[in-house]
N, C-alpha and C positions, 0 to 999 in steps of 0.2 A: 107567198113562195119566196125563198131566198134565192137571189141571183148569185151565180158564181163570181168570185172576185176576178176583176179584169186584170190580166197579167200581160205585160209587154215582154216579148221574147226575141232574142237573136239566136240564130243557129250558126255554129262554126264547124264546117266539115269540108274536106277537100273533094268529096264525092258529089259532083254536081247533080246527078240524077237523084241521089238521096236528099240533097237540099230541096230540090223541087218537090219531091213526093212528100217529105216530112212537113214541109211548110204548108202544103195544101191540106194534108190530113189534120195537122194541129189547128189550122184555121177553121176547118169544118167542125172541129170539136170545141170551138169557142175560145181558143187562145189567139192572141193578137201577135203575129210574127211581123215585127217592124223592120227586120233586116236579116241578111245572111252574109257570111264571109267564108272564104275558102282557105285562109291562112292567118297567121298571127297578126301581120301588119294590117290586113283588112279588118280583122276582128277589133283591134285597138281603135281604128278609125271609126268603125260603125258604132261600137259600144260607147266610145267617147262622145260621139255626136248625138246618138239617140237615147242614151241612158236607160236601157231596158231594165226590167225587174229580174229577168233571168237570161243567162247565157248558157245554151246547150253547147258543150265543147267536146268534139271528138277526141278521144285519147290519142289517136294517131293521125297527124296532119301532114302526111307526106314526109318531108325531111324534118319536120318540127314535132316536138312533144306537146300534146294537148295540155299536159300538166304545166309546162312552162307558160303556155298561153293563158291558162286559167289563173296562174299566179299574177300575171301582168294585168289581167282583167279584174281581179278581185276588188280593187278599190273603186272601180268604175261601175260595177253592176251589183244589184242587190243579192243575187244568188247565182252561183255557178253549179251546173249539173254536168258531170262527165257522162259521155255516151260512148258506146262501142258496140261492134258486132261480136266482140268476145264476151266472156262472162265476167262478172264482178270479181270472182275468186282469182282470176288471172292478174288482177291489178289491186287487190284489196289493200295491201300496204301502201301503195302509191296514192290511192284514193284517200286513205285515212290521213296521210301526211299532206294532202292538198287542201286548198281553201274550199273545195267543193262541198256542197250540202248533201251530196249523194251521187249515185250512179244509176243510170238506166241503160239496159240493153236496147239496142236499136229495135229489136223485135218487140219489146215491151213499151216502147215510147208511145205515150198518149198524153192528152191534156190532163186527164184525171191523175195519172201517175206523177206528172210534174207538180200538179197542185198538192198532191199528198206529200211530196218531198219538201215543198216550200212552206206549206201551212203547218206541218207537224213540228 
């Protein structure tokens, strides 16, 4: 039986309850969440120190643009995936112009969906 690839992940979101719930859910599904951040400065520090394979970055980080944060993280992380409670169509052009490998709705967030974006 093939074992799923071990992926190290950081979640960047300013919604603390979402951070807690998504971390727990992704870990139950076999993803290793090695850190969380609630803003760009924390994200840079956490990703710079821990060097994850994936950074899940919320498109809207309070007063910050998740797209700006994604650009700053791009050289420090293997893959950036943009996440949002909005639909992909709302941000399609911005996602296409970003360093992100893809987008996931927060309602569709799962370890399997992340692996599909990263491995494909």
